C-alpha positions as CSV (number, residue, x, y, z in Angstrom):
1,M,121.2,174.7,77.1
2,K,120.8,174.6,80.9
3,K,123.4,172.8,83.0
4,I,122.0,170.1,85.4
5,I,123.6,170.1,88.8
6,V,123.0,166.7,90.5
7,L,124.7,167.5,93.8
8,L,125.0,171.0,95.3
9,A,128.4,170.6,97.0
10,A,130.6,172.9,95.0
11,L,134.2,172.3,94.3
12,C,136.5,174.7,92.2
13,L,138.7,172.8,89.9
14,P,141.3,173.9,87.3
15,A,140.0,173.9,83.7
16,F,142.9,171.8,82.4
17,L,141.4,168.7,84.2
18,F,138.7,168.7,81.5
19,G,140.7,170.2,78.6
20,C,138.4,172.9,77.2
21,A,136.6,174.5,80.2
22,P,137.6,178.0,81.0
23,A,139.6,178.5,84.2
24,E,137.0,180.6,85.9
25,Q,134.3,177.9,85.4
26,A,133.7,175.7,88.5
27,F,132.1,172.3,88.3
28,E,130.7,170.0,90.9
29,E,132.3,166.6,91.7
30,L,129.5,164.8,89.8
31,S,127.7,166.9,87.2
32,L,125.8,166.1,84.1
33,I,127.2,168.4,81.4
34,P,125.4,169.2,78.1
35,R,127.2,170.5,75.1
36,N,127.6,174.3,75.2
37,E,128.5,175.7,71.8
38,A,129.4,179.1,73.3
39,S,131.9,177.9,75.9
40,G,133.0,174.8,73.9
41,Q,132.1,172.4,76.7
42,K,131.7,168.8,75.8
43,A,128.7,166.8,77.0
44,G,129.4,164.1,79.6
45,Y,129.8,163.6,83.3
46,S,132.2,165.9,85.2
47,L,134.2,163.7,87.5
48,S,136.7,165.4,89.8
49,A,137.5,162.2,91.7
50,E,137.5,158.5,91.0
51,L,134.3,156.5,91.4
52,T,134.3,154.3,94.5
53,S,131.1,152.4,93.6
54,A,128.2,152.2,91.1
55,R,124.9,150.9,92.4
56,I,122.4,149.6,89.9
57,R,118.8,149.3,91.0
58,D,115.3,149.2,89.5
59,E,112.3,150.2,91.5
60,S,110.0,148.4,89.2
61,G,111.4,145.0,90.2
62,L,113.5,144.2,87.1
63,M,116.7,143.9,89.2
64,I,117.9,143.1,92.6
65,D,120.0,146.0,93.9
66,Y,123.6,145.4,92.8
67,S,126.8,147.3,93.5
68,V,129.9,147.4,91.4
69,T,133.2,148.1,93.3
70,D,135.8,146.6,91.0
71,P,138.2,149.5,90.1
72,E,138.7,148.4,86.4
73,R,134.9,148.2,85.9
74,L,134.4,151.6,87.6
75,A,137.1,153.2,85.4
76,S,135.5,151.8,82.2
77,L,132.1,153.3,83.4
78,A,133.8,156.6,84.0
79,E,135.0,156.7,80.4
80,I,131.5,156.0,79.2
81,L,130.1,158.8,81.3
82,K,132.7,161.3,80.1
83,A,131.8,160.5,76.5
84,L,128.0,161.1,76.8
85,Q,126.6,163.1,73.9
86,P,123.4,165.2,73.7
87,F,120.2,163.4,72.8
88,Y,117.4,164.9,70.9
89,G,114.1,163.1,70.6
90,E,111.9,160.8,72.7
91,A,113.6,158.6,75.2
92,E,111.9,155.2,75.4
93,G,112.5,151.7,76.7
94,P,112.8,150.1,80.1
95,G,114.9,151.9,82.7
96,H,117.0,151.6,85.8
97,F,118.8,153.8,88.2
98,L,122.5,154.3,88.3
99,E,123.8,155.6,91.6
100,L,127.4,156.9,91.4
101,T,129.5,157.5,94.4
102,T,132.9,159.2,94.9
103,P,134.6,159.7,98.3
104,E,132.6,162.9,98.9
105,S,129.6,162.9,96.6
106,T,126.7,160.8,95.4
107,A,124.5,161.3,92.3
108,T,121.7,159.3,90.8
109,I,120.6,159.3,87.2
110,F,117.9,157.3,85.3
111,V,119.0,155.2,82.3
112,R,116.7,154.1,79.6
113,A,117.9,151.1,77.7
114,G,115.8,150.8,74.6
115,E,117.2,150.9,71.0
116,R,119.4,153.8,72.3
117,I,121.0,154.1,75.7
118,V,119.8,157.4,77.1
119,F,120.8,159.0,80.5
120,E,118.1,161.2,81.9
121,D,118.2,163.7,84.8
122,E,115.5,166.3,85.3
123,G,114.7,166.7,81.7
124,Q,118.3,166.6,80.5
125,F,119.0,163.7,78.1
126,L,122.4,162.4,77.0
127,E,123.2,159.4,74.9
128,A,125.8,156.8,75.6
129,D,127.8,154.6,73.2
130,R,125.4,151.6,73.0
131,V,128.1,149.0,72.3
132,A,130.3,150.3,75.1
133,Y,127.5,150.5,77.7
134,I,126.0,147.1,76.8
135,S,129.4,145.6,77.0
136,W,129.7,147.1,80.5
137,L,126.3,145.7,81.5
138,D,127.2,142.3,80.2
139,G,129.6,142.0,83.1
140,L,126.8,141.9,85.6
141,P,126.2,138.4,86.9
142,E,122.9,136.7,86.1
143,E,121.9,136.5,89.7
144,A,121.7,140.3,89.8
145,Y,118.4,139.9,87.8
146,A,115.3,139.2,89.8
147,F,113.7,137.3,87.0
148,A,116.7,135.3,85.9
149,K,115.8,132.5,88.3
150,H,113.1,130.1,87.2
151,P,109.8,130.7,88.9
152,A,109.4,128.7,92.0
153,A,106.3,127.4,93.7
154,A,105.3,126.1,97.1
155,L,103.2,123.0,97.8
156,T,101.9,122.7,101.4
157,G,104.9,124.5,102.6
158,M,107.5,122.5,100.5
159,G,109.5,124.1,97.8
160,L,108.5,123.0,94.2
161,E,110.9,123.7,91.3
162,P,109.8,123.4,87.6
163,I,110.8,120.4,85.6
164,K,111.0,122.5,82.5
165,T,110.5,126.1,81.5
166,T,110.4,128.3,78.4
167,C,110.6,131.5,80.5
168,R,112.9,134.3,79.5
169,Y,113.7,137.6,81.3
170,L,114.5,141.1,80.2
171,R,118.1,142.4,80.7
172,L,119.1,146.0,81.3
173,D,120.3,146.4,77.8
174,G,116.8,145.6,76.5
175,S,117.6,142.1,75.3
176,Y,115.9,138.9,76.5
177,A,117.8,135.9,77.9
178,A,116.7,132.5,79.1
179,P,118.1,130.9,82.2
180,E,119.5,127.4,81.8
181,Q,117.0,124.6,82.0
182,P,116.6,123.7,85.7
183,D,118.2,120.6,87.1
184,P,115.8,117.7,87.6
185,P,114.0,118.6,90.9
186,E,113.5,116.2,93.7
187,D,110.4,114.2,93.5
188,I,107.7,115.7,95.7
189,T,105.2,113.1,97.0
190,L,102.4,113.8,99.4
191,T,101.5,110.5,101.2
192,D,98.4,109.6,103.1
193,W,96.4,112.5,101.6
194,P,92.8,112.1,102.8
195,L,90.3,111.6,100.0
196,S,88.0,114.0,101.7
197,S,90.5,116.8,101.4
198,P,90.7,118.9,98.2
199,L,93.7,118.2,96.0
200,P,96.5,120.6,97.0
201,L,97.5,123.1,94.3
202,P,100.8,125.0,94.2
203,E,101.3,128.7,95.1
204,F,103.8,130.5,92.9
205,S,106.7,132.9,93.6
206,R,105.3,135.2,90.8
207,E,101.7,135.6,90.0
208,P,101.1,133.6,86.8
209,S,98.8,134.9,84.1
210,A,97.2,131.4,83.7
211,V,97.6,127.9,85.2
212,L,96.5,124.6,83.7
213,I,96.0,121.7,86.1
214,S,96.3,118.2,84.8
215,V,95.8,115.0,86.9
216,R,96.8,111.5,85.7
217,L,96.0,108.1,87.2
218,N,98.0,105.2,85.8
219,G,99.3,107.4,83.0
220,A,95.8,108.5,81.8
221,V,94.6,112.0,82.2
222,I,91.5,112.0,84.4
223,F,91.1,115.7,84.9
224,E,92.4,118.8,83.1
225,D,91.2,122.4,83.4
226,A,92.3,126.0,84.0
227,A,92.9,126.8,87.6
228,A,90.7,129.8,87.3
229,N,87.7,127.4,86.7
230,I,88.5,125.2,89.6
231,T,86.9,125.6,93.0
232,E,88.4,122.4,94.4
233,I,89.3,118.9,93.2
234,I,88.1,116.0,95.2
235,L,89.6,112.6,94.2
236,E,87.3,109.6,94.5
237,E,89.7,106.7,94.7
238,A,92.5,105.9,97.1
239,S,95.5,105.7,94.7
240,R,98.6,107.4,93.4
241,Y,98.0,110.5,91.3
242,E,100.5,112.5,89.2
243,V,99.7,116.2,89.0
244,T,101.1,118.7,86.6
245,A,100.6,122.5,87.0
246,T,101.7,124.4,83.9
247,A,101.9,128.1,84.7
248,G,102.1,130.9,82.1
249,F,103.9,134.1,82.9
250,D,103.3,137.3,80.8
251,G,104.8,140.4,82.3
252,P,107.0,143.4,81.2
253,Y,110.2,141.8,82.5
254,S,109.6,138.0,82.0
255,S,107.4,135.7,80.1
256,G,107.0,132.1,79.1
257,E,105.7,128.8,80.8
258,A,107.0,126.7,83.6
259,A,105.7,123.1,84.4
260,Y,105.7,121.7,87.9
261,T,104.9,118.1,88.8
262,Y,104.2,116.3,92.1
263,V,102.5,113.1,93.3
264,V,99.6,112.7,95.7
265,E,99.0,109.4,97.3
266,T,95.5,109.4,98.6
267,V,94.0,107.3,101.4
268,R,90.5,107.0,102.8
269,P,90.2,109.3,105.8
270,P,89.7,107.8,109.2
271,E,86.2,106.5,109.7
272,I,84.9,106.9,113.2
273,S,81.9,104.8,114.2
274,I,80.0,103.8,117.3
275,E,78.4,100.4,118.0
276,T,76.1,99.5,120.8
277,A,74.3,96.4,122.0
278,G,71.0,97.0,120.2
279,A,69.2,100.2,119.4
280,E,69.7,101.7,122.8
281,T,72.4,101.8,125.4
282,F,71.7,101.2,129.1
283,P,73.7,101.4,132.3
284,G,75.9,98.3,132.6
285,E,76.3,97.9,128.8
286,V,79.2,98.5,126.4
287,V,79.7,100.9,123.6
288,I,82.3,99.9,121.0
289,L,84.2,102.7,119.3
290,R,85.8,101.9,116.0
291,V,88.2,103.9,113.8
292,N,89.2,102.5,110.4
293,N,91.6,103.6,107.7
294,L,94.0,105.2,110.2
295,K,97.6,105.1,109.0
296,G,100.6,105.1,111.4
297,E,101.0,103.8,114.9
298,T,99.5,106.8,116.8
299,P,96.3,105.6,118.4
300,P,93.1,107.6,118.4
301,V,92.2,109.6,121.5
302,C,88.8,109.7,123.2
303,E,87.5,112.1,125.8
304,T,84.1,111.4,127.4
305,P,82.4,112.0,130.7
306,I,81.2,108.4,130.7
307,A,84.7,107.0,131.6
308,N,87.9,108.2,133.0
309,T,90.1,106.2,130.6
310,V,89.3,105.0,127.1
311,T,92.1,103.2,125.3
312,F,92.1,102.4,121.6
313,Y,93.9,99.2,120.5
314,P,95.0,98.2,117.0
315,D,92.6,95.7,115.5
316,G,93.7,94.9,112.0
317,E,95.3,97.0,109.2
318,G,94.4,100.6,109.9
319,G,91.7,99.6,112.4
320,W,91.5,100.6,116.0
321,T,88.9,99.5,118.6
322,A,88.0,100.9,122.1
323,L,85.6,99.3,124.5
324,L,83.7,102.0,126.4
325,P,81.9,100.6,129.4
326,V,78.8,102.3,130.7
327,S,78.8,101.7,134.4
328,Y,75.6,100.5,136.1
329,I,75.6,103.7,138.2
330,T,75.6,106.0,135.1
331,V,72.8,108.5,135.2
332,P,70.5,108.3,132.2
333,G,70.9,111.1,129.7
334,E,72.7,112.3,126.5
335,Y,76.5,111.9,126.5
336,Y,79.2,112.6,124.1
337,A,82.6,111.1,123.1
338,D,85.2,113.3,121.4
339,I,87.4,111.2,119.2
340,T,90.5,112.4,117.5
341,A,92.2,110.2,114.8
342,G,94.8,111.2,112.3
343,G,94.0,114.9,112.7
344,L,90.3,114.3,112.2
345,G,88.1,115.1,115.1
346,K,84.5,113.8,115.5
347,R,82.0,114.1,118.3
348,V,79.7,111.1,118.7
349,F,76.6,111.1,120.9
350,I,75.6,108.3,123.2
351,T,72.1,108.1,124.7
352,V,71.9,106.1,128.0
353,R,68.4,105.1,128.7
354,D,66.9,104.5,132.2
355,K,67.0,101.0,133.6
356,R,65.6,99.8,136.9
357,F,67.7,97.1,138.7
358,E,66.2,94.7,141.2
359,E,66.6,94.7,144.9
360,Q,67.6,91.7,146.9
361,H,67.7,91.0,150.7
362,L,70.2,88.4,151.7
363,V,70.8,86.7,155.1
364,M,74.4,85.6,155.7
365,D,75.8,83.5,158.5
366,G,77.6,85.8,160.9
367,E,80.6,83.5,161.2
368,T,81.0,83.4,157.4
369,T,80.7,87.2,157.3
370,A,83.2,87.7,160.0
371,E,85.8,85.5,158.3
372,T,85.4,87.0,154.8
373,L,83.5,90.3,154.2
374,E,84.3,91.8,157.5
375,S,87.8,90.4,157.8
376,E,90.6,93.0,157.5
377,A,93.0,90.3,156.5
378,A,90.7,88.9,153.8
379,N,90.1,92.3,152.3
380,Y,93.8,93.2,152.4
381,E,94.7,89.9,150.6
382,Y,92.0,90.6,147.9
383,N,93.1,94.2,147.3
384,R,96.8,93.3,147.2
385,V,96.6,90.2,144.9
386,Y,93.4,90.4,142.9
387,Y,92.1,94.0,142.6
388,P,95.2,95.5,140.7
389,L,94.6,93.0,137.9
390,R,91.4,94.8,137.0
391,F,93.5,97.7,135.5
392,E,95.7,95.6,133.2
393,S,94.9,95.3,129.5
394,D,96.4,93.2,126.8
395,T,96.7,95.0,123.4
396,E,95.8,91.8,121.5
397,R,92.2,90.7,121.1
398,Y,92.2,87.0,122.0
399,W,88.4,86.4,121.9
400,Q,86.6,85.6,118.6
401,G,82.9,85.9,118.1
402,R,80.2,85.6,120.7
403,F,80.8,84.4,124.2
404,I,79.2,81.3,125.6
405,R,77.7,80.8,129.1
406,P,80.5,79.3,131.3
407,V,78.2,76.7,132.8
408,E,75.4,74.4,131.5
409,G,72.0,74.9,133.0
410,G,71.6,76.3,136.5
411,R,69.4,79.0,137.8
412,I,70.3,82.7,138.1
413,T,69.7,83.6,141.8
414,T,71.1,87.1,141.6
415,P,70.9,89.1,138.4
416,F,73.5,91.7,137.3
417,A,73.7,95.0,139.2
418,V,71.2,94.0,141.8
419,M,71.0,96.3,144.8
420,R,71.7,93.8,147.6
421,Y,70.9,94.4,151.3
422,T,72.6,91.9,153.6
423,N,71.4,91.1,157.1
424,D,69.2,94.2,157.1
425,D,72.1,96.5,156.5
426,P,70.5,99.8,155.4
427,T,73.3,100.5,152.9
428,P,73.0,98.3,149.9
429,Q,75.9,96.9,147.8
430,R,75.8,96.5,144.0
431,H,76.2,93.0,142.7
432,G,78.3,93.4,139.6
433,A,77.9,89.9,138.3
434,L,75.5,86.9,137.8
435,D,75.1,84.3,140.5
436,I,74.2,81.0,138.9
437,A,73.2,78.2,141.3
438,L,74.5,74.7,140.4
439,P,75.5,71.6,142.3
440,T,79.0,71.5,143.6
441,G,81.4,70.0,141.1
442,S,79.5,71.2,138.0
443,P,82.1,72.0,135.3
444,V,83.0,75.7,134.5
445,Y,84.2,76.4,131.0
446,A,86.0,79.3,129.4
447,P,83.4,81.5,127.6
448,N,86.0,82.5,125.0
449,R,89.7,82.5,124.3
450,G,91.9,84.4,126.7
451,R,94.8,84.6,129.1
452,V,94.4,83.5,132.7
453,Q,95.4,86.5,134.9
454,F,94.8,84.7,138.1
455,A,93.8,81.2,139.3
456,G,94.0,80.4,143.0
457,F,92.4,80.7,146.4
458,L,91.4,83.9,148.1
459,T,89.8,84.1,151.6
460,L,87.2,86.6,150.4
461,T,86.1,85.0,147.1
462,G,87.3,81.4,147.5
463,Y,88.7,79.6,144.5
464,S,88.8,82.4,141.9
465,I,89.8,82.9,138.3
466,M,90.2,86.1,136.2
467,I,90.6,85.8,132.4
468,E,91.8,88.6,130.2
469,H,90.2,88.2,126.7
470,G,92.2,91.2,125.3
471,L,91.6,95.0,125.0
472,G,90.8,95.0,128.8
473,L,87.8,92.7,128.4
474,K,87.7,90.3,131.4
475,T,85.6,87.5,132.9
476,W,85.6,86.7,136.6
477,Y,84.8,83.5,138.5
478,Y,84.3,83.3,142.3
479,H,83.4,80.7,145.0
480,M,84.6,77.7,142.9
481,D,85.2,74.3,144.5
482,S,88.5,74.0,142.5
483,V,90.4,75.4,139.5
484,A,91.8,73.5,136.6
485,V,94.1,76.1,135.1
486,S,97.1,78.2,136.3
487,T,98.0,81.8,136.1
488,G,99.5,82.6,132.7
489,D,97.7,79.9,130.8
490,M,96.0,80.6,127.5
491,V,92.6,79.0,127.4
492,E,90.3,78.3,124.5
493,Q,86.5,78.7,124.3
494,G,84.8,75.7,125.9
495,Q,87.9,74.5,127.8
496,K,87.2,73.4,131.4
497,I,88.7,75.9,133.9
498,G,87.3,74.7,137.2
499,E,84.2,73.4,139.1
500,V,81.3,75.1,140.9
501,G,81.5,75.4,144.7
502,S,80.7,77.5,147.7
503,T,84.1,78.8,148.9
504,G,84.7,82.2,150.4
505,Y,81.8,84.7,151.0
506,S,79.1,82.4,149.9
507,T,75.7,80.9,151.1
508,G,75.6,77.9,148.9
509,P,77.1,76.3,145.7
510,H,76.9,78.7,142.8
511,L,79.1,80.4,140.2
512,H,79.7,84.1,140.6
513,Y,80.2,85.0,137.0
514,G,81.3,88.6,136.2
515,M,82.5,90.6,133.2
516,S,84.3,93.9,133.0
517,V,86.1,96.3,130.8
518,R,89.2,97.0,132.9
519,D,87.7,97.9,136.3
520,V,84.1,98.7,135.2
521,M,81.7,95.8,135.6
522,I,79.3,95.2,132.7
523,N,76.4,92.9,132.0
524,P,77.7,89.4,131.0
525,D,74.5,88.9,128.9
526,T,75.8,91.6,126.5
527,A,78.5,89.3,125.3
528,E,76.3,86.2,125.1
529,L,73.0,87.5,123.7
530,S,74.2,90.0,121.1
531,E,76.6,90.2,118.2
532,L,78.4,93.2,119.8
533,F,81.7,91.5,120.4
534,A,81.6,89.4,117.2
535,F,83.3,91.9,115.0
């Protein structure tokens, strides 16, 4: 029978090291030796030096590479190798590689571990003592086996361990073993899962042969099917669902079932809507943007060419509101607003229709103009004291329902957004308010609840008031004869705040009544004549 040389580095050794080999016979450091009846050689592994390590590996994935370096274990392996006997027949069963190393040589042989333990190298087969070799393999730690760990799974990037398993794995000696039942895993709960998003399903560390998905609501099974039949699962009710994924594994090295559980708490996704004052939007009006069902404290974000700044404010549980003013100088056309809320993005479109505003020619007394509109001191006072208040916004919505007209009766002498020419000045000014003519001393009432931002006298506008109604919505009052409130007061709808007059830049007794969202003037009739602000 042919002798198999595993490594070609020759080393001449005396025959007495192996007892019966003739003195002239030379053996390699690591050689697989068959029985040779003529020479009297015994089968086994020729070892001219002590083993320094034995590496066990399986290219098929049965094992993680594992190295043995313990001298006692290596010595017991050497005795098994030296006692190998010739094997005649078919070698069957799962296998692994055994890589042997001495200080100067390395050899690798394939080991089949079926009913009989057979060492195989280039067509040469030798049989080991099964009891001895299995005993030696039993010393390998469980973690050396790739399939000794329970199958794991991942759910949206989080680790998911089984709650129970019947899986078993194949050991090198051909026997099956079951890992210990897993410790109770940590509860995995996905909160705030949007109803519009498909139910998340786990991904497994090993490809299962089949997966059964079961969904429970209040303990009752509401859905159950094989994962292979499922395209997606859309839950219809905002609630707490318990999900179980039972995965079956059927492979050459492991088999069984493992059950994984997790909880999904669903919420309705953010709802983004747009509201306008009527069927169409015009320059000088307001668009109200609403987002509902938004969890957390992070406000929605809006980008639109209509306004530089759009701010959302909390308005009830999960609700957010933004007032988007459309300036009276906005060019008619189609506009958009990109709103992002809770990871959901939506583009809404806003059509601004054409609107023609009136022209007005006004004659002002030169002395009055010089003391007010043309006065550097008067304009400085206004810009320092009053103008910065336009940009302040309170996060609380003070107003409730529709606004009322702040005066009773009267005649509108200047409509909103009129293009006004004064004293034949060729450059017009836009009048961003209503002028309502009334006798001096006529009472002025708060059109809705709000906080008084300013109440006092200014050279340019006379006795003036600004009320913040919340969310940046403001009302303005100029040219009054007197004020009946103070800065910082909270006023209620219908409460008297002052009296009509003709102070500051004025031609006669009237109330200059304006409304704005922050610093953008809007039509006061919007709040009075529609239900837009009555949400």
